C-alpha positions in Angstrom: -34.9 60.6 7.3 -36.5 57.7 5.4 -40.3 57.8 5.6 -41.2 55.0 3.3 -43.4 52.2 4.6 -43.9 48.7 3.5 -47.5 48.4 4.9 -49.2 48.2 1.5 -46.7 46.1 -0.5 -47.6 42.7 -1.9 -45.9 39.5 -0.9 -43.0 38.8 -3.3 -42.8 35.0 -3.9 -39.4 33.4 -3.9 -38.4 31.4 -7.0 -38.9 27.7 -6.6 -35.2 27.1 -6.9 -34.4 28.7 -3.5 -35.5 28.1 0.1 -36.5 30.6 2.7 -33.0 31.9 3.3 -32.4 32.3 -0.4 -30.1 29.2 -0.7 -30.5 26.9 -3.8 -32.5 23.7 -3.4 -30.4 21.7 -5.8 -29.0 19.4 -3.0 -31.6 16.7 -3.3 -31.4 16.2 -7.1 -27.6 16.4 -7.0 -27.4 13.8 -4.2 -29.9 11.6 -6.1 -27.8 11.9 -9.4 -24.6 10.9 -7.5 -26.4 8.0 -5.9 -27.5 6.7 -9.3 -24.1 7.3 -10.9 -22.3 5.4 -8.1 -24.9 2.6 -8.2 -24.3 2.1 -11.9 -20.5 2.1 -11.4 -20.9 -0.5 -8.6 -23.1 -2.7 -10.9 -20.5 -2.4 -13.7 -17.7 -3.4 -11.3 -19.4 -6.6 -10.3 -18.9 -8.1 -13.8 -15.0 -8.2 -13.6 -15.2 -9.4 -10.0 -17.5 -12.3 -11.0 -15.1 -13.1 -13.9 -12.2 -13.4 -11.5 -14.2 -15.5 -9.1 -15.0 -18.0 -11.9 -11.3 -19.2 -11.9 -11.6 -20.8 -8.4 -11.9 -24.2 -10.0 -9.1 -23.6 -12.6 -5.8 -25.4 -12.9 -3.1 -24.0 -10.6 0.3 -23.0 -12.1 3.4 -20.8 -11.4 3.8 -18.1 -13.9 6.6 -15.5 -14.5 5.7 -11.9 -15.2 7.1 -10.7 -18.5 6.0 -7.1 -18.0 6.4 -5.0 -14.9 4.2 -2.4 -13.3 0.6 -2.5 -12.0 -1.9 -4.9 -13.5 -5.1 -3.1 -12.6 -5.8 -2.1 -16.3 -5.1 -5.6 -17.6 -1.7 -5.0 -19.3 0.4 -7.5 -17.5 1.7 -10.5 -19.5 2.8 -13.7 -17.8 4.4 -16.9 -19.1 3.8 -20.4 -17.7 4.1 -24.1 -18.7 1.1 -26.2 -19.8 1.7 -29.8 -21.0 5.4 -29.0 -21.9 4.7 -25.9 -23.9 5.1 -22.2 -22.8 1.9 -20.1 -22.8 2.0 -16.3 -22.7 -1.3 -14.7 -21.5 -2.5 -11.4 -20.2 -3.8 -11.0 -16.7 -7.4 -9.7 -16.8 -8.3 -6.1 -15.8 -8.5 -5.7 -12.0 -5.6 -8.0 -11.3 -3.1 -7.1 -8.6 -5.0 -4.2 -6.9 -2.6 -1.7 -8.6 0.6 -3.0 -6.9 3.9 -2.6 -8.7 5.8 -5.8 -9.4 8.9 -6.1 -11.6 9.3 -8.3 -14.6 10.6 -11.8 -13.6 8.4 -12.0 -10.5 6.8 -15.4 -9.9 3.0 -15.3 -9.7 0.7 -18.2 -8.7 -2.2 -18.3 -11.2 -5.2 -20.3 -12.2 -6.1 -21.0 -15.8 -9.0 -22.8 -17.6 -8.0 -26.3 -18.6 -9.8 -25.9 -22.0 -8.3 -22.4 -22.7 -4.9 -21.6 -21.0 -5.1 -18.0 -22.4 -7.7 -17.2 -19.8 -6.0 -16.8 -16.5 -6.3 -15.0 -13.1 -3.9 -14.5 -10.2 -4.7 -16.7 -7.2 -4.7 -13.6 -5.0 -7.6 -12.2 -7.1 -9.9 -15.2 -6.9 -12.0 -13.4 -4.3 -12.8 -10.6 -6.9 -9.7 -8.5 -6.6 -9.7 -4.7 -7.1 -13.1 -4.7 -8.9 -14.8 -6.2 -5.8 -13.3 -3.5 -3.6 -14.4 -0.8 -6.1 -17.9 -2.3 -6.3 -18.2 -2.2 -2.5 -16.9 1.3 -2.2 -19.2 2.6 -5.0 -22.2 0.8 -3.5 -21.5 2.3 -0.1 -21.3 5.8 -1.7 -24.5 5.2 -3.6 -26.3 4.2 -0.4 -24.9 7.3 1.4 -26.1 9.7 -1.3 -29.5 7.9 -1.6 -30.0 8.5 2.2 -28.9 12.1 1.9 -31.3 12.6 -1.0 -34.2 11.0 0.9 -33.4 13.2 4.0 -33.4 16.4 1.9 -36.7 15.3 0.2 -38.4 14.7 3.6 -37.1 18.0 4.9 -38.5 19.8 1.9 -41.9 18.1 2.2 -42.1 19.0 5.9 -41.1 22.6 5.2 -43.9 22.9 2.5 -46.5 21.7 5.0 -45.5 24.3 7.6 -45.3 27.2 5.1 -48.5 29.3 4.7 -50.1 29.1 1.3 -49.7 32.2 -0.9 -52.5 34.7 -0.5 -53.5 33.5 3.0 -52.9 35.5 6.1 -51.8 33.7 9.2 
């Protein structure tokens, strides 16, 4: 038979890294870090999207793909005619939304009149893959910012309802 009593024992304080039930409280800082990371990624993805949009007033031409595969990383080379000469140029990163196309495929492009080496696919003039990535990253950043704020508010409310150490209720 156990006759020990806990009547005279002192309150043992929990470490600050856990809540009442002993679970870690790292959710808020982790959600905030994810929100910041996704926000930075969204901001960085806006730059290529703006670059692709800048070709809207470029000269239209029909180009032939010289390399196959996806163009999302910017490795696709196309050839097209400008003033009777053939120009070979690389599509910028973010072109084609990762779709596979074989070499020899005809692609409508826009190029700058003063520099035909700078080109963009007509389908990507709205921002292409980078615009989609920026929107998705921005939505994720907003989600994790809201989660972080909710966790912070919950923690503040919990602290207000908990008795102070050393006081009896």
